[in-house]
Every structure is written in C-alpha cells, then in structure tokens.
C-alpha positions as CSV (number, residue, x, y, z in Angstrom):
1,M,-54.4,-0.1,-5.8
2,N,-51.8,1.9,-3.9
3,W,-49.1,3.7,-5.9
4,D,-46.4,1.6,-4.4
5,E,-48.1,-1.7,-5.5
6,Q,-48.5,-0.2,-9.0
7,F,-44.8,0.8,-9.0
8,L,-43.7,-2.7,-8.0
9,L,-46.0,-4.4,-10.6
10,L,-44.6,-2.2,-13.3
11,F,-41.0,-2.7,-12.0
12,R,-41.4,-6.5,-12.0
13,H,-43.0,-6.4,-15.5
14,C,-40.0,-4.4,-16.8
15,I,-37.6,-6.8,-15.1
16,D,-39.3,-9.7,-16.9
17,L,-39.0,-7.9,-20.2
18,Y,-35.4,-7.1,-19.7
19,Q,-34.5,-10.6,-18.6
20,A,-36.3,-11.9,-21.7
21,G,-33.8,-10.0,-23.8
22,K,-35.9,-6.9,-24.6
23,K,-33.4,-4.1,-24.0
24,D,-35.3,-1.2,-25.6
25,Y,-37.1,0.3,-22.6
26,T,-39.2,2.6,-24.8
27,T,-41.3,-0.4,-25.7
28,Y,-42.0,-1.4,-22.1
29,F,-44.7,1.1,-21.2
30,E,-48.3,1.4,-22.2
31,P,-50.0,4.8,-22.0
32,K,-51.5,4.0,-18.6
33,D,-47.9,3.2,-17.4
34,L,-46.6,6.5,-18.6
35,S,-49.5,8.3,-17.0
36,F,-48.8,6.5,-13.7
37,L,-45.1,7.4,-13.8
38,R,-46.1,11.1,-14.4
39,T,-48.3,11.0,-11.3
40,I,-45.2,10.2,-9.2
41,G,-42.9,12.5,-11.0
42,Y,-40.9,9.7,-12.7
43,K,-39.5,9.3,-16.1
44,P,-39.5,5.9,-17.9
45,R,-35.7,5.9,-18.1
46,E,-35.4,6.4,-14.3
47,L,-37.4,3.2,-13.7
48,F,-35.5,1.4,-16.4
49,D,-32.1,2.3,-14.9
50,F,-33.0,0.6,-11.7
51,V,-34.3,-2.4,-13.6
52,E,-31.2,-2.7,-15.7
53,D,-28.8,-2.4,-12.7
54,L,-30.8,-4.9,-10.7
55,A,-30.8,-7.4,-13.6
56,D,-27.2,-6.9,-14.5
57,D,-25.5,-6.0,-11.2
58,G,-27.9,-7.3,-8.5
59,A,-28.3,-3.8,-7.0
60,P,-30.0,-1.7,-6.1
61,S,-32.7,-4.0,-4.9
62,E,-36.4,-3.7,-5.8
63,S,-37.1,-2.3,-2.3
64,A,-34.4,0.3,-2.7
65,A,-35.9,1.4,-6.1
66,L,-39.3,1.7,-4.4
67,L,-37.9,3.8,-1.5
68,I,-36.0,6.1,-3.8
69,A,-39.2,6.5,-5.9
70,A,-41.1,7.3,-2.7
71,V,-38.7,10.1,-1.8
72,R,-39.0,11.6,-5.4
73,R,-42.8,11.2,-5.3
74,D,-43.1,12.9,-1.9
75,Y,-40.9,15.8,-3.1
76,F,-42.8,16.0,-6.4
77,L,-46.1,16.3,-4.6
78,T,-45.0,18.4,-1.6
79,N,-42.4,20.8,-3.0
80,Q,-43.4,20.9,-6.7
81,D,-47.2,20.6,-6.3
82,G,-47.2,17.8,-8.8
83,I,-45.7,20.0,-11.5
84,L,-42.8,18.6,-13.5
85,S,-39.7,20.8,-13.8
86,Q,-38.7,21.9,-17.3
87,H,-35.0,22.2,-16.3
88,E,-32.6,19.3,-17.0
89,I,-29.1,18.6,-15.6
90,G,-26.8,17.1,-18.2
91,T,-23.5,15.3,-17.7
92,G,-21.7,18.6,-18.4
93,D,-23.4,20.1,-15.4
94,L,-22.1,17.5,-13.0
95,P,-19.0,17.9,-10.9
96,T,-16.2,15.5,-11.9
97,F,-15.6,12.2,-10.2
98,G,-12.5,13.7,-8.6
99,D,-14.1,16.8,-7.2
100,T,-14.2,17.2,-3.4
101,L,-16.4,19.0,-0.9
102,D,-14.7,19.6,2.5
103,G,-12.2,17.0,1.5
104,I,-14.8,14.3,0.6
105,H,-14.2,12.9,-2.9
106,Y,-17.3,12.5,-5.1
107,L,-19.6,14.3,-2.7
108,P,-20.1,17.3,-5.0
109,R,-21.2,14.9,-7.8
110,I,-23.6,12.7,-5.8
111,L,-25.0,15.8,-4.1
112,T,-25.7,17.5,-7.4
113,K,-27.3,14.3,-8.7
114,A,-29.4,13.9,-5.6
115,R,-30.7,17.5,-5.8
116,A,-31.6,17.0,-9.5
117,K,-33.2,13.6,-8.7
118,L,-35.4,15.2,-6.1
119,R,-36.6,17.8,-8.6
120,G,-36.9,15.3,-11.5
121,E,-34.2,17.2,-13.5
122,L,-31.7,14.5,-14.3
123,D,-31.0,13.9,-18.0
124,P,-32.1,10.4,-19.0
125,D,-28.5,9.4,-19.3
126,I,-27.7,10.2,-15.7
127,M,-28.8,7.9,-12.8
128,F,-29.0,8.7,-9.2
129,G,-28.0,5.4,-7.5
130,C,-25.6,4.2,-10.2
131,G,-22.6,2.0,-9.3
132,G,-20.5,5.1,-8.4
133,D,-23.1,6.5,-6.2
134,R,-23.6,3.1,-4.5
135,K,-19.9,2.8,-3.9
136,F,-19.7,6.3,-2.4
137,L,-22.7,5.5,-0.1
138,R,-21.3,2.1,0.9
139,D,-17.9,3.6,1.6
140,H,-19.3,6.3,3.8
141,G,-21.2,4.3,6.4
142,N,-23.4,2.2,4.1
143,I,-25.9,5.0,3.7
144,H,-29.1,4.0,2.0
145,P,-29.7,6.0,-1.2
146,A,-33.2,6.9,-0.1
147,D,-31.9,8.1,3.3
148,F,-29.3,10.2,1.5
149,L,-32.0,11.8,-0.7
150,R,-34.2,12.6,2.3
151,H,-31.2,14.2,4.1
152,V,-30.5,16.3,0.9
153,W,-34.1,17.3,0.9
154,A,-34.0,18.3,4.6
155,S,-30.8,20.2,4.2
156,D,-32.5,22.9,2.1
157,D,-29.4,23.3,0.0
158,D,-27.1,23.6,3.0
159,D,-23.9,21.7,2.0
160,Q,-22.6,21.8,5.5
161,H,-25.6,19.8,6.7
162,I,-24.8,17.1,4.2
163,I,-21.1,17.1,5.0
164,S,-22.0,16.6,8.7
165,Y,-24.4,13.9,7.9
166,V,-22.0,12.0,5.7
167,R,-19.2,12.3,8.3
168,S,-21.6,11.1,11.1
169,Q,-22.3,7.9,9.2
170,L,-18.7,6.8,9.1
171,P,-17.8,4.1,11.6
172,K,-16.2,5.5,14.8
173,H,-12.7,4.1,15.5
C-alpha cells in the first residue's frame, strides 16, 4: 500500500470515530498507526485537527489534508532525512493575529506556523490550516494551504519571496 492510501484510510477511520462521538483522539491510533505517522513526520494531533475541522466545519477537505501531509512528508524525508525535530513552537512563539509583514495582516503568524509545520515543530495545540489560516489564504487569492507550504519551503526563509508570492495571488483590478 502506498503511504497516501494508508493516510486516507487512517483519516477516514478517524472521521468515523469522531462522527460516532469519540472525541478523545488519543484512543484512535493503534501502534501500527503511530508508527506510520512517524514515517511521514506526522503527530497524531496533526491528523486529528484536520479530522475535527472537516467534521465540524466542512474544511479543509480530505484531499487538502492529504496534500498538506504530502508537503510535510516530503520536507521531512528530504530536508530532515527522516529525523524528527526536538524543537517545538508554542503559542507564545507565534506573532499575534494583528501583526503585519510589509503591511499584510496575519502574514507573520501564518508564515511562522508554516515554517514550523514543515519542520514538524508545532505544539499540538497549534494547527497549520486552522480557520484563521484558511481565511487568510482565501482572502489573499484563494491560495491552497499546501501551495503556501511549498512556497514557504522554496523561499528558504526569505520573507520577501513570500510577500511577493502572496501579493501575486491577489486578483488584478
């Protein structure tokens, strides 16, 4: 089985459990599931956050969750040689909702979260692709969260690259 098929099977299993009223995600995963998540650089809570938002809010979609996981997996295997980071970004490390970068509100926050997502360093209580992130991406040209992650990866920590990318996605008037 390919990793993407395994991810989707696990994702769908978690959706079923959540919709059946089982909200404690720590009971969702067998040892083989935890082992699989580790091979793609994913934490159980990361998967659960997408399950919960899809079940409760209708977004992000199953395919979006898979594409985001694919970017994280690629980064994990390519840039981190399959070694998990021991560093973690907490809520206190994030820019505030009102912070700006080159006049773009929220960009510092989502950019920090995206970089931490790529490295697998988000605290379990922080989600890349949350409602606030989705609103930002929708309001700035309907950017797909996986595309945003790939551009952040390609930017090599160059904020100007991301500023230019975000501005280029806005509709031309």
